[in-house]
C-alpha positions as CSV (number, residue, x, y, z in Angstrom):
1,X,-23.7,27.4,-169.0
2,X,-25.7,24.3,-169.8
3,X,-26.6,21.6,-167.5
4,X,-24.5,18.3,-167.6
5,X,-26.2,15.5,-169.5
6,X,-25.9,11.9,-167.6
7,X,-23.7,9.4,-169.6
8,X,-26.6,6.7,-168.7
9,X,-29.8,6.8,-167.3
10,X,-31.1,4.0,-165.1
11,X,-34.6,3.7,-164.4
12,X,-35.0,1.0,-161.9
13,X,-38.9,1.6,-161.1
14,X,-39.6,-1.5,-163.4
15,X,-36.6,-3.8,-162.8
16,X,-37.0,-6.7,-160.4
17,X,-35.2,-6.0,-157.1
18,X,-32.8,-8.6,-157.2
19,X,-31.3,-7.4,-160.4
20,X,-31.4,-3.5,-159.6
21,X,-28.0,-3.1,-157.8
22,X,-25.8,-5.4,-160.3
23,X,-27.3,-3.2,-163.4
24,X,-26.4,0.0,-161.5
25,X,-22.7,-1.2,-160.5
26,X,-22.4,-2.5,-164.1
27,X,-23.4,0.9,-165.8
28,X,-21.1,2.7,-163.2
29,X,-18.3,0.8,-164.2
30,X,-18.6,1.6,-168.0
31,X,-18.3,5.1,-166.8
32,X,-15.3,7.5,-167.5
33,X,-14.2,9.4,-164.9
34,X,-16.0,12.7,-164.3
35,X,-19.0,11.0,-165.9
36,X,-22.2,10.5,-164.2
37,X,-25.3,7.8,-164.3
38,X,-28.6,9.4,-163.4
39,X,-30.5,6.9,-161.1
40,X,-34.3,7.1,-161.1
41,X,-36.2,5.2,-158.3
42,X,-39.3,5.0,-156.4
43,X,-37.8,5.1,-153.1
44,X,-35.1,6.6,-151.2
45,X,-31.8,4.6,-152.7
46,X,-29.8,4.8,-149.4
47,X,-29.2,1.2,-148.9
48,X,-27.5,1.5,-152.4
49,X,-25.3,4.4,-151.1
50,X,-24.3,2.4,-148.5
51,X,-23.1,-0.4,-150.8
52,X,-21.4,1.9,-152.7
53,X,-19.8,3.5,-149.6
54,X,-18.5,-0.3,-148.8
55,X,-17.4,-1.2,-152.2
56,X,-16.4,1.6,-154.1
57,X,-15.1,4.3,-151.4
58,X,-13.8,7.5,-152.6
59,X,-14.5,6.4,-156.4
60,X,-17.9,8.2,-156.5
61,X,-20.1,11.1,-155.7
62,X,-23.6,10.9,-154.7
63,X,-26.1,14.1,-155.4
64,X,-29.5,13.7,-155.0
65,X,-31.7,15.8,-157.6
66,X,-35.0,14.9,-156.5
67,X,-36.4,13.6,-153.1
68,X,-39.3,12.0,-153.6
69,X,-42.1,11.4,-152.3
70,X,-43.1,9.3,-155.6
71,X,-39.7,9.9,-157.5
72,X,-36.1,9.8,-156.5
73,X,-33.4,11.0,-158.7
74,X,-29.4,10.6,-158.1
75,X,-26.6,11.6,-160.0
76,X,-23.6,8.8,-158.9
77,X,-20.3,10.4,-160.4
78,X,-17.3,8.5,-161.2
79,X,-14.3,10.1,-159.7
80,X,-10.9,10.1,-161.1
81,X,-8.5,7.1,-159.7
């Protein structure tokens, strides 16, 4: 059985902080239900998860793939409507 491949990878480590969340949300909106993006960050993106919960409740699944200390990776899957 093969491991699913991310539809998109968003590595925000080199992106100016004020642009990070808009880029991630725009990428998420382009996903089809069942597809996921791989988020790569240099810290725990917990504030982003809280924003997803507030703005996209029940529309996503969040799974940590790597939890630091230097690199954090998260699968953010778009759920079916």
